[in-house]
N, C-alpha and C positions, 0 to 999 in steps of 0.2 A: 481399306482395311485399317483397323485401329492400331496405332503404334503402341508398343509395350516397352517401358523402360526395363522391365525384368528380362527382356530378351537381349539387352546389350551386354556383351561379355565383360566380366570384371566389375559390374555395377552392384553395389550393395545399397539398395534403396530402402529408405524408411517407409514401410508399407502404408502407414496412415497418412503420409504426406501426399500420396499419389492422387492426382485429380485430373480429370479430362477437361480440356478446353478446346472445343471443336474436335478436330481430328488429332489434336496433339495430346500427349500425356506428359504431365509435369510432376516433378517430385524432388525430394532431397536425396542425394547420393552421399553416403558416408565415405570419407577419405581419411588417411592418416593425419591430415592437416585440419580436419573438421569437415562439416557438411558443405556441399556445393549444390547449387540449383541445376537441375537437368531438365531439358525440354526436348522431346522427341516427336517428330511428325513426318508424314509422307513428303511434305514440302513446307517451305517457310510459311508459317501462319501469320496473317496480318496482325493479329492481336499480340503476338510475341516477337515480332521481328526486331523490336527495339531492346530486347534483352541483351545485357552486356555479357560477354564471355567468349569462349573459344568455340568455333563452329567446325564441325567435321561431318563426314558421311558415315552412317552406320547401315551397311547393306543397302545403300542408295537412299536412305532416309536422312532428313535434316536433324542434326543433333547439336544442341548448344549447351555447354556447361559453364556456369558463371558463378560469381561471388554472391554471398548473402548480404547485399548492401542496400543502400537507400534507393538507388535507381531501379534495381530489379524488383524490389518490393513494390515500388510505385507502379511498375508495369503490371504486376500481378493484381494489385488492388483495383486496377481499372477493369478487370474482368472477374475478380473474386472479391466482392464487397465485404465478405465476412473477415477479410484480413485487415480491415480498418477498424479502429476502435469506435465505439458508439456510446451514446448516453444510456444510462441504465435505469434512470428514474427511481422509483421507490421500491424496486425489487430488492429483496434481501441479498446482501452482497458480501464479498470477501476480497480483501486486497492481498496480493501475493508480491511482496518485495523481492527483488532479485539483484543483488549487488554485482554479480558476475556476468549477467546476460545469458546464462546457460540453463536456468532452472525451470523455465516455462514448460517444457515437455513433462517433467516430473510433477509440476503443479497440476497440469491437465489430467494426468493419469490418476492422481489422487482425487481430483474433483469427480471424475467419472466413477471411480471405485467407491466413493463415499455417497453416491446418489445425487450428485450435483447436476445431472443432466436435465432434460426437459420432463416436465410433469404437467399433463393437461394443457399442452401447448405453450407453457411458460417455463422459463429456467427456474429450477428449484433453488438455485443459488447463483446469482450473477457474479462472474469473476472480474476482477481488475488485475490483469497480468502485467501491465506496464505501470510500475509505481516506484518512484524514487524521489527522495527529497533533494533539494539543491545542495544541502550539506553533504549528503551521501554522494552525490555526483562529483562534488569537488574532491572528496576523499578517494573515490574510485577512479578518477581521471576520465569520467564519462560526461556526456552532455545529454540534453533532453531528446535529441534526435536518435542518438545511439540507444538509449534506454527503450524508446518506443519501437525502434527497428528490431532490436534483439527479441523483444517480446512477440512482435508480429511474426517473425520467422519461427519462433517456438510454436505459435498457433498453427502455422502452416505445417510444421513438422508432425504435429499430432492430429491434423485434420479437424481441429475444433471449429465448428461452424455455428455455434450457439450464441456468438456475440461476446464481446469483452470490452471493458473500459480501460482508460489510461489516466492515471492519477498523477497530476503535477503536485507533488506532496510537499506540505509545509512551506508554502511560498510566503515570503516576507516582504518583497519589494515589487515595484511595478516592472523593473527590469526582469525579475524572475517570471512574472506573468507574461511579458512579451516573448521571452525565449520559449516558453512552453506552449503558448498559443500558436506561435509560428511552426512548432513541431507537430501540432495536430492533436494535442491532448483534449480529452472530453470531460475531465473532472479536475477541478482546481481546489486544493485544500489551502485555505488561507490560515496562516499561523501568526496571530498577533501577540505571541507570548512575550515579546520584548516590551509590550505596552501594558501588560498586566502588572498591577501593583501588588506584590506578594505580601506586603506589610499591612494591607488594608484591614484584614480580619483582626489583627492584633493591635491596631492603632487605638490609643486611649480615646474614650468617648468624647472627651473635651476637645480633642484635636480633629475629630471627624468633620464637624461643621465648617471649621476654617479651611480645611483641605479641599472641600467641595468647590470653593471659589476658584481654585486653580485648574479645574477641569477645562478642556478645550470646548467650551460651550458653542462657539461658532461652528466648529467642525461637526458637532453633534446636532446642530440646528435646533438648539434648545436653550434653556436657561435653568438656573437652580430652582426658581419659582415654578417653572413649568414642570420640572421633574417632580417636585414635591406635590404639586396639585394633581398630577396624573396618577399617582399611586396612593396618596394619603387616604386611609380609611377603606382601602379596597382589599379584596382577597381573590384568590384563584382557586377554583374547584377543579380537581383533576382526578378522575377515577375514585371519587369518594374522599380524596385527601383535600384538606383546606390549607392553602399556603397564604399566610398573612403577610401583607406588605407593610410592616411597621416602619416608622421613619428611620430608625437606626439601621435596620436591615437593608433598606433601599439605599441609604447613604453609603453604606460600606460596599454594596454591590456596584454603585456608580464609581466610587473611588477605585475599586479593584479592577473593574472592566470597562469603565467609560472610555478611556483612551484606546483600549483594544477595539471597542465598537466603532469608534471613529476611524481607526486604521483599516478595519475590515471594510467599512463602507467605501473608503477611498480606493482600496484594491478592487472591490466589486465594480465600482463605477468606471475604473480604468479598463477592466476587462470588457465591460459592455461597450464602452466608447471605442474600443478596438475591434468591435464587431464580433466578439466572442460570445457564443451562445452555450458554452460549456456549463455543466452542472457545477455547483459550488458546495464545498463542505467548510464548516467553521470549526476550528480547533482551538480550544482553550485548555487543553489537557496537560501541557508541559509546564506545570507550576507545582510548587511545594504543597499548597493547601488545596483541599477539595473544593469543588464548586457546590455551593449550597443550593437548595431548591429555589430560594428567592433570587440568588444570583443567576441561575439558569433562566428563570423567568424574565429577569431584567434584560439579559443579553438577547434573548429571543424577541422580546417585546420591542426593545430599542432598535434592533436591526430591522425588524418589520416596519417600524415607523419610518425608517430611513430608506424604505423600498428595496432592501436587500432581500433576495430570494435564494434559498438554499435547499438542498435535499438531505443533508445530514449535519449533525453537530456533535462534537466530541467534548463532553465536559471532563473535568478532573474528578474521577470517582474516588471514594474512600479507599484506603489501603495503599500499597506501593506497587507500581507497575515498572519494575526494573527490566532492563534489556535482556532478552534471551532466557529468562527464567520464569518459573510459575509465579502466580499472584502471591504477594506477601501480605497477609492480613487474615481477617475473619471472613470466610466465604459467605456466611449468613449476613454479615453486615454489608458486604458488597451487594448481595441480592436485594436487600432492603433499599439500599441507595439507588441501585439500578431501577427498581420499581418506581420510585418517585420521579427520577429523570425521564423514564419512558412515558410515564403518565403526562408529564409536562410537554414532552415532544408531541404526543398525540393530541393534546388539548390545544397547543398553540401553533401547530403546523398544518397538517401533520408532516413530520420529517423523521428520517431515520436517526436513531441513537447510534453513535459511533464509538467503538472501543479501540483506542490507540495503544501502541506498545503491546499489541495483542499476541505477539509471538510467545508460544509455549505457556499461555495462561490457561492451561487445560482444566484447572480446578474450578474455573468460574464461567467457562463457555456455556455450560448447561443453564446456569442461573441467568446469564445474559440473554440467552435465547428464550427462556421462559418469560422474562419480563418485557423484552423489546418485541418479541414476536417476529413478524415479517418486517417490521420497521427497524432493521438492524444492519449494521455494517461493522466488520472486524478488519483491522489493518495489521498486517505483519510486515517485517522487514528483514532483519539480519539472520533469522533462523535458517534461511536457505543457504546462506554463506557458511554457517556452522555445519550444516549437513554436507557441504562441499569438503570441509576439513575432515569430517567423519569418513567421507569417501576416500580421501587421499591417504589417511593414516595407514592402512595396510598396503597401499599401492606404492607409496613413497614415504616411508617412515622418516627418512632424513629431512625431507621438506617439512613434514608436519612438526618435527621437533624444532626445526629452525624457526617456524612461525610461532610456536609456543614459547620459545626462548625470547623472541622479540616481544611477545605479549608481556612477559615479565618486565622487560626493559621499558616499554612504552606506556604501560597502563596508567601510571600516575599522571602522565601528560595527556594522554588521549581521552581519559575519562572526564575531562573538564566540562564537556558539553552534554553529559549524560547523567541521569539519576541512577547510580549504581552503588553497591556497597561491598563488592568483592575486595578481599585483602590478599595480596600476593603471598604473604607469609603463611597463609593457610593452604595455599595451593601446592601441589607436589612440585618439586624442583624439576627442571627440564631433563636432567640426566638421571633422575631417580625413578623414571618410568621405563619399563621394558617396551620394546617395539610392539609386542603383541598386545600391550595394554594402553597404547597411546589413544585409541579411540574412546576409551573409558573416561578420558579427561573431559569429553563433551558432556558427561553426566555429573561432573563435579561442579558445584555451584560457583566457587571462586574461579576455577580455571575457565569455565564456560563464559562467565561475564568478561573476564580478561580478554579472551579470544574474540568475543563479540565486539567490544568497543575499540579494539586495536586493528580493526579490519583495514583501515586506511593505510596505516604503517605497513601492515603485512602485504597489501597489494602493491604498494610502492616498491617494496623490496623483492617480492616473490610472485607478483601477479601473473607474469607471463608463464612462469614455470607451473604455477597452480592451474592456470587455464589449460596448459598443454596436457597435463595429466588428465584433467576432466574430459577434454576433447578426445583423448585417446581411449577413454573408457566411458563413453556416454551412457551405456546401459547401466553401469554401476551407479553413476550419479543419479540418473533418472529413477532407478529403483529405490535408492536411499531417500531421495526427496519424496517420492510417492509414499513410502512407508511412514515417513515423518508427518506428512500433511494429512494422511488418512486419520491420524489421531486428532489433528486439529479440527477437521471438517465433520467427522462422524456425528458428533453431538450437535453441531451447529447446522448441518444440512438436512436435518429431519423435517418432517412435515410441520407446517404451522398453519393456523387458521387464516384463510384469506380475508376473513372479516376484520382482522386486525389492521389491514392496510387502510391508510387514509386515501381519499380520492384525489388529492392534489399534493404536489410538492410545495411546501409552504414556507416553510419558513418564509 
């Protein structure tokens, strides 16, 4: 007779987590200290005998209750392959960053509600639930294994069996690659931002030619003469647009991105040499100046020449993509820019166009979806953390106020690595806001950015207390995240013509 966890006295089981493995029933039981894994069977099942936890008898049946850790996850992945991340290919996709390790259930609920499930046998929107940059891991006190493990347990909690990816985000060094490869990530975002020359666009024309000689030609397996011969007099036709490779434009592209191309090639070869067959994304978005069409074409052409293969590329679009707030700029100008970059990606790949710093960019999601079609990826990060703060505001006003006061203190220091423009003097003072109005600070531009970029300081000071409130109120946090991400996904998860997909991942 089938064992039922719901028959165990005192168990509050997450209903979507329940799964049958042989004669055993396995699921997550809510406790005041957080979720625990529970397995119930008539007798000890061979597939689950290695689960860690406390064993007891429930009316003569075998019952084991244990932690949501790496070991128990590995045991379940051995019989439930949908708990392990996989490659997503060219499926239209969305990255859900989670700084606390508690947001995945809400992400999944939003994805289902917004129509992100299966359509005609394929996922309408392929999710990446494990996504965090090394910079964010350092500031949150987490590591690649913890990030991936937390996301997989969230997948189990909600019974998501449609597959998911794991993004080792914004990797800059071979050590970063090794750590994330060992943890089992399936998607590697290479960030060569430190090797991009932000002054190349404005360099005096007379200085451009001389500066070319200093490029790392050996690492690029190229020469200045070879570069000039490869592009001179040539054009690129993409969806009716003609991109002219003039000498000065290519020279500036090489100056701006040449070292970045060499660095990406080195990281890519290191990944492949270590046996990693994960998918790769190229990110050149974290710069002050936009990526021009010629520069995009240069990056893609040179990476392909160096045998780098990728599934998505994130250029720096026009306008401003600040953290945690909507797009700043002309949406029509963004759409025109996205149209050109999407055309280049289809022509030279095909590969997905990736929109980074995508949190809360609600005013341009529709334009991005229209232009990129199915060859599109959006990446979000800190907005789930902000929704955690929105959740705790009515539950623990004192904690929220302390975090907000800390944001005022730490903003000028913590903003150093971000492109943000909030000004503390424009934000309400911590003691000037009534308890009932604290959540409204998440809708204030300056307060929101301050709270966003000071997350590391806040978690160092109040992380355990914050997580304790969320674990004690999981439905409140899940519902808040769900509402927030439905807004993100509804415009992006609609139908797109399958004709827009390219046959191969190319880059």
